[in-house]
C-alpha positions in Angstrom: -4.8 15.0 -17.8 -1.8 17.1 -19.8 1.5 15.4 -20.6 3.5 17.4 -18.3 1.2 16.4 -15.4 1.0 12.7 -16.7 5.0 12.8 -16.5 4.8 14.4 -13.5 2.4 12.1 -11.9 4.9 8.9 -13.1 7.6 10.1 -11.6 5.8 10.8 -8.3 4.4 7.3 -8.2 7.3 5.6 -9.2 9.5 7.7 -6.5 7.0 7.4 -3.8 7.0 3.3 -4.2 10.9 3.2 -4.7 11.7 5.2 -1.9 10.2 2.7 0.8 12.0 0.2 -0.8 15.2 1.9 -0.5 14.8 3.4 2.8 14.1 -0.2 4.3 17.2 -1.5 2.1 19.4 0.9 4.0 18.8 0.4 7.2 17.3 -3.1 7.8 21.0 -4.5 7.2 22.0 -2.7 10.3 19.1 -4.4 12.4 20.4 -7.8 10.9 23.6 -6.6 11.6 23.0 -6.0 15.4 20.8 -9.4 15.7 23.7 -11.3 14.5 26.2 -9.4 16.6 24.3 -10.6 19.4 24.1 -14.2 18.4 27.7 -14.4 18.1 28.0 -12.9 21.8 25.4 -14.7 23.5 24.7 -17.9 21.1 21.1 -17.2 22.2 19.1 -18.9 19.4 16.3 -16.4 19.3 18.8 -14.1 17.8 20.3 -16.2 15.2 16.3 -16.7 14.2 15.8 -13.2 14.4 19.6 -12.4 12.0 18.1 -15.3 9.5 14.3 -13.8 9.3 15.2 -10.4 8.8 18.3 -11.4 6.2 15.4 -12.8 4.3 13.7 -9.6 4.5 16.5 -7.4 3.4 17.0 -9.6 0.2 13.2 -9.0 -0.9 13.8 -5.4 -0.3 17.3 -5.7 -2.2 15.3 -7.2 -5.1 12.2 -4.8 -5.0 14.6 -1.9 -4.8 16.7 -3.0 -7.7 13.7 -3.2 -10.3 12.0 0.2 -9.0 15.3 2.0 -9.0 15.9 1.0 -12.4 12.9 1.8 -13.3 13.6 5.3 -12.1 16.5 5.7 -14.2 15.1 4.9 -17.3 12.4 7.2 -16.6 14.8 10.1 -16.3 15.8 9.6 -20.1 12.4 8.8 -21.2 10.5 11.5 -19.9 13.0 14.2 -19.5 15.3 13.8 -22.4 15.9 18.2 -22.2 17.1 17.5 -18.4 19.5 14.8 -19.4 20.7 16.2 -22.3 22.1 18.9 -20.0 22.6 17.3 -16.7 23.6 14.0 -17.7 27.1 15.3 -18.1 26.9 17.2 -14.9 25.3 14.8 -12.5 26.4 11.4 -13.7 29.2 10.7 -11.7 27.2 10.3 -8.5 25.0 7.9 -10.4 27.7 6.2 -11.3 29.2 5.6 -8.2 25.6 4.3 -7.1 25.9 1.7 -9.6 29.3 0.8 -7.9 28.1 0.6 -4.3 24.8 -1.3 -5.7 27.5 -4.0 -6.9 29.2 -4.1 -4.2 26.2 -4.0 -1.7 24.8 -7.1 -4.1 28.3 -9.3 -3.4 28.2 -8.5 0.3 24.7 -9.4 0.6 25.2 -12.6 -1.2 28.4 -13.7 1.3 25.7 -13.1 3.8 23.0 -14.9 2.9 25.3 -17.9 1.6 28.1 -17.7 3.7 26.4 -19.5 6.7 29.0 -22.0 7.8 31.3 -21.2 4.7 33.0 -18.7 6.3 34.5 -17.6 9.6 31.9 -16.4 11.9 33.1 -12.4 12.0 33.7 -12.3 8.6 30.4 -13.3 7.9 29.1 -10.5 10.1 31.3 -8.2 8.4 29.4 -9.1 5.1 26.4 -7.9 6.6 27.7 -4.9 8.0 28.8 -4.0 4.6 25.3 -4.7 3.0 24.3 -1.8 5.4 27.3 0.7 4.1 27.1 0.3 0.9 23.4 0.9 0.8 23.7 4.2 2.6 26.4 5.0 0.4 24.1 4.3 -2.6 21.5 6.4 -1.2 24.1 9.2 -0.4 24.9 9.6 -4.2 21.4 9.6 -5.3 20.6 12.5 -3.0 23.5 14.1 -4.2 22.1 14.2 -7.9 18.7 15.5 -6.5 20.4 17.8 -4.1 22.1 19.2 -7.3 18.6 20.0 -9.0 18.1 22.2 -5.6 21.0 23.9 -5.5 23.1 23.8 -9.1 26.8 24.0 -8.8 29.6 23.0 -10.6 28.8 24.4 -14.2 28.4 27.9 -16.2 24.8 28.5 -17.8 26.0 30.2 -21.3 22.9 30.6 -23.5 21.4 27.8 -22.9 24.5 25.3 -22.7 26.0 24.1 -19.4 29.9 24.8 -19.9 33.0 24.5 -17.8 31.8 21.3 -16.1 33.2 20.8 -12.8 31.8 17.1 -11.6 33.0 17.6 -8.4 31.4 20.6 -7.3 28.5 19.5 -8.9 28.4 16.1 -6.9 29.2 17.6 -3.8 27.0 20.7 -4.1 25.9 22.9 -1.0 22.5 20.9 -0.4 24.3 17.5 -0.9 25.6 16.7 2.7 22.5 18.1 4.2 20.2 16.2 2.2 21.9 13.1 2.5 22.2 13.2 6.4 18.5 14.1 6.4 17.5 11.0 4.3 19.7 8.4 6.0 18.5 9.2 9.4 15.0 9.3 7.8 15.4 6.1 6.7 16.5 4.6 10.3 13.7 6.3 11.9 11.1 5.0 9.6 12.4 1.3 9.2 13.1 1.2 13.2 9.7 2.0 13.8 8.0 0.0 11.0 9.7 -2.8 12.7 9.1 -1.6 16.4 5.9 -1.4 15.1 5.4 -5.1 13.4 6.9 -7.0 16.1 4.7 -5.1 18.8 1.7 -6.1 16.5 2.7 -9.6 17.2 3.4 -9.2 21.0 -0.5 -7.6 21.3 -1.9 -10.4 19.2 -0.1 -13.1 21.6 -1.2 -11.3 24.6 -4.9 -11.6 23.5 -4.8 -15.3 22.4 -3.5 -15.7 26.0 -1.4 -19.1 24.7 1.3 -20.7 27.5 2.7 -23.1 25.1 6.6 -23.5 24.7 6.2 -22.2 21.3 4.1 -19.4 22.2 6.8 -18.3 24.5 9.5 -18.9 21.8 7.8 -16.5 19.6 7.2 -14.1 22.6 10.9 -14.2 23.0 11.5 -13.4 19.6 9.5 -10.5 19.3 10.6 -8.7 22.5 14.2 -8.6 21.2 13.4 -7.9 18.1 11.4 -5.0 19.1 14.0 -3.8 21.7 16.8 -3.6 18.8 14.2 -1.9 16.3 13.2 0.7 18.7 16.7 1.6 19.6 17.7 2.0 16.4 14.3 3.9 15.5 14.1 6.1 18.8 18.0 7.6 18.4 16.9 8.6 14.9 13.9 10.1 15.6 15.7 12.3 18.3 18.2 13.4 16.0 16.3 14.0 13.2 15.4 17.8 13.9 18.8 18.7 14.4 19.2 17.7 11.0 16.0 19.6 9.8 16.6 22.5 11.6 20.2 22.7 9.2 18.2 21.8 6.2 15.8 24.5 6.7 18.4 27.0 7.0 19.7 26.1 3.8 16.5 25.9 2.1 16.3 29.5 3.5 19.1 30.5 2.1 19.1 29.2 -1.6 15.4 28.6 -2.2 13.6 31.2 -0.1 10.5 30.4 -2.2 10.2 27.0 -1.2 10.4 28.2 2.5 7.8 30.6 1.9 5.3 28.0 0.5 6.3 25.2 3.4 5.0 28.1 6.0 2.7 30.1 3.5 4.2 33.4 4.1 2.6 35.4 1.8 4.5 38.4 3.2 8.0 39.2 3.2 8.6 40.1 7.2 10.4 40.6 10.0 9.8 38.7 13.3 8.2 35.7 11.2 6.0 33.4 13.1 6.1 29.7 12.5 2.6 28.5 11.5 1.2 25.1 13.0 -1.5 23.6 10.8 -3.7 25.9 8.9 -4.6 26.0 5.2 -3.6 28.6 3.3 -5.6 31.1 1.2 -3.8 32.4 -2.1 -6.5 34.8 -3.0 -6.3 36.9 0.1 -2.7 35.9 1.0 -3.2 34.6 3.9 -3.4 31.4 5.9 -6.6 30.1 8.0 -6.8 28.6 11.6 -3.2 28.1 11.7 -1.4 28.5 15.1 1.1 31.2 14.8 4.5 31.0 17.0 6.1 35.2 16.6 9.7 35.0 15.5 10.2 31.4 15.6 10.6 30.8 11.7 12.9 33.9 11.3 15.0 32.1 14.3 14.7 28.8 12.6 15.9 30.2 9.0 18.3 32.7 10.5 19.2 32.1 14.2 17.8 35.3 14.7 14.0 36.0 16.1 14.3 39.5 14.6 15.6 38.5 11.0 13.7 38.8 8.0 12.5 36.0 6.0 11.8 36.3 2.3 7.9 35.9 1.3 6.3 35.2 -1.8 5.4 38.7 -2.5 9.2 38.9 -3.5 8.9 36.0 -5.8 7.6 36.6 -9.6 3.8 34.7 -9.4 4.5 32.3 -12.0 7.7 31.0 -10.0 5.3 29.9 -6.8 5.7 26.8 -5.9 1.9 24.8 -5.7 1.5 26.1 -2.1 -1.4 24.0 -0.4 0.3 20.7 -1.3 3.9 21.9 -0.2 2.3 23.4 3.4 0.1 20.6 4.0 3.0 18.1 3.4 5.4 19.6 5.7 2.7 19.8 8.5 2.3 16.2 8.2 5.8 15.7 8.4 6.6 17.9 11.3 3.6 16.1 13.2 4.8 12.5 12.4 8.3 13.5 13.5 7.4 15.4 16.6 5.3 12.3 17.7 7.9 9.5 17.1 10.6 11.5 18.5 8.0 11.6 21.7 7.6 7.8 21.7 11.3 7.3 21.3 12.4 9.5 24.4 10.0 7.6 26.6 11.5 4.4 25.3 15.2 5.3 25.1 14.4 6.8 28.9 12.6 3.5 29.7 15.9 1.7 28.6 18.1 4.2 30.6 16.4 3.5 33.8 15.9 -0.1 33.3 12.1 -0.2 33.1 12.2 -1.3 29.6 10.6 -5.1 30.6 7.9 -2.8 32.6 7.0 -0.6 29.5 7.1 -3.2 26.8 4.2 -5.6 29.1 2.1 -2.5 28.8 -0.7 -3.3 26.4 -0.8 1.0 25.5 2.5 1.4 25.0 2.5 -2.0 22.5 -0.5 0.0 20.9 1.0 3.4 20.6 3.9 1.6 18.9 1.7 -0.2 16.6 -0.2 3.1 16.0 3.5 4.3 15.0 4.5 1.7 12.1 3.5 3.5 9.2 4.2 7.2 10.2 7.9 7.1 9.8 7.2 6.5 5.9 4.5 9.0 6.0 7.0 11.4 7.2 9.6 10.6 4.5 6.3 10.7 1.5 5.6 13.7 2.8 8.9 15.2 3.1 9.5 14.1 -0.6 6.5 16.1 -1.8 7.9 19.2 0.1 11.4 18.6 -1.7 10.2 18.3 -4.9 6.7 20.1 -5.1 8.6 22.9 -3.4 10.9 23.1 -6.4 8.5 23.9 -9.3 8.3 25.1 -11.7 11.6 23.9 -12.0 13.3 20.8 -12.5 17.0 22.3 -12.1 16.4 25.4 -9.9 16.6 28.7 -11.5 17.5 27.2 -14.3 15.5 24.9 -16.2 11.5 24.9 -15.5 10.0 21.2 -15.4 7.5 22.0 -18.8 10.7 22.5 -21.1 12.1 19.3 -20.1 9.6 17.1 -20.9 9.4 14.9 -23.6 7.5 15.9 -26.7 6.0 12.2 -27.3 2.0 12.6 -26.8 -0.1 9.8 -24.7 2.3 9.7 -21.6 -1.1 9.2 -19.7 -0.7 5.4 -20.8 2.8 4.7 -19.0 1.7 6.5 -16.4 -1.4 4.0 -15.6 0.8 1.3 -16.4 3.7 1.7 -14.1 1.2 2.5 -11.3 -0.2 -1.0 -12.0 2.8 -2.6 -11.7 4.1 -0.9 -8.8 0.6 -2.0 -6.9 1.7 -5.5 -8.1 5.1 -5.4 -7.0 4.0 -4.1 -3.5 1.3 -6.7 -3.3 3.9 -9.2 -3.9 6.4 -7.7 -1.3 3.8 -7.8 1.0 2.6 -11.3 0.5 6.2 -12.5 1.0 6.7 -10.6 4.1 3.8 -11.5 5.8 4.3 -15.1 4.8 7.7 -14.8 6.7 6.3 -13.3 9.7 3.5 -16.1 10.4 6.3 -18.4 10.9 7.0 -16.8 14.1 3.5 -15.6 15.3 
């Protein structure tokens, strides 16, 4: 294993774990706030119990997200010193704003966790909302920095140096808004379906046991309320996500044509380019096998015109091609997961609209579908980031600096890669144990 591959693997592993913690930290406070609002309006003790249970989950993921995010910030400097030498002064502002949002989030969370019966009820509720708002802002600022790596702006690159730096233009680069919106919606979609799936599993378990005690009735009410709130958030996000995905695809087509070509394994530039579903790219013969081709649809999605020309990999120097197979497969998995969740979300919202929710949620097959859906939102996020990061290769700053030129010259990078892999696995085990421990109290 080369040091470059070890450094990239360490960043990939760190990000793969952190992004789960971060997305739950973004979306779960809003679930908590909805449950709290329902408690204040109805005084139903089930909503109070739900608020307090979810608040503990918010605290757990806030703490683990803080740890994993701190590791990533150190890795940027230690593994990629040449990148930070040039990029630090350009994208330092979004990182500093992220830090400010993080500290405000910590203050709001402390006020919410310890403010029960100590502050007025609606101010207490507002502090919970602020936890979510600050979490969203924190995520958006980080995505601004990543978007800059895909669409660098706010500087001039002269003789290997960045001059005339404009931090505002760098932060609000052409991809910042669209990537930020897409990532935020993904966080709400993944968290909503994951939480709904967990409570669906609990309802299935309760139905299988067939208990009729008062305690089991309370647990069932708890899980039904939780499921309704979570699926409402996840379903809405799943249905609007394709719109943000279309917006993002058009941005990628315009500014990163090599990434789009890798996503669709488009080896030859052509008009009326087909959208390919599935398939395995064959780089040697510059074709894709076993895929379903929909004529003209890629041209329409990329440029809004079924006859528009889409740039293929034949227009890209071979040494600047992204890894085709992982990018294409990751894109296909992301599309499948998103489409499946959108379908489940449409059925769920339809049942709520026609007031057939109670009938639907009592159906074991629907609960099983939700159980299957539990990991799909996060699988879509992980594969989406594969598309974003691997699809940008070989560039760390698109069109400016290659990844191989940014890595540290320090040898033996496989050692920290293995060490941090173990740390993240241990951290995930602890988080899982803590969440299961909380969940069992109401099962």
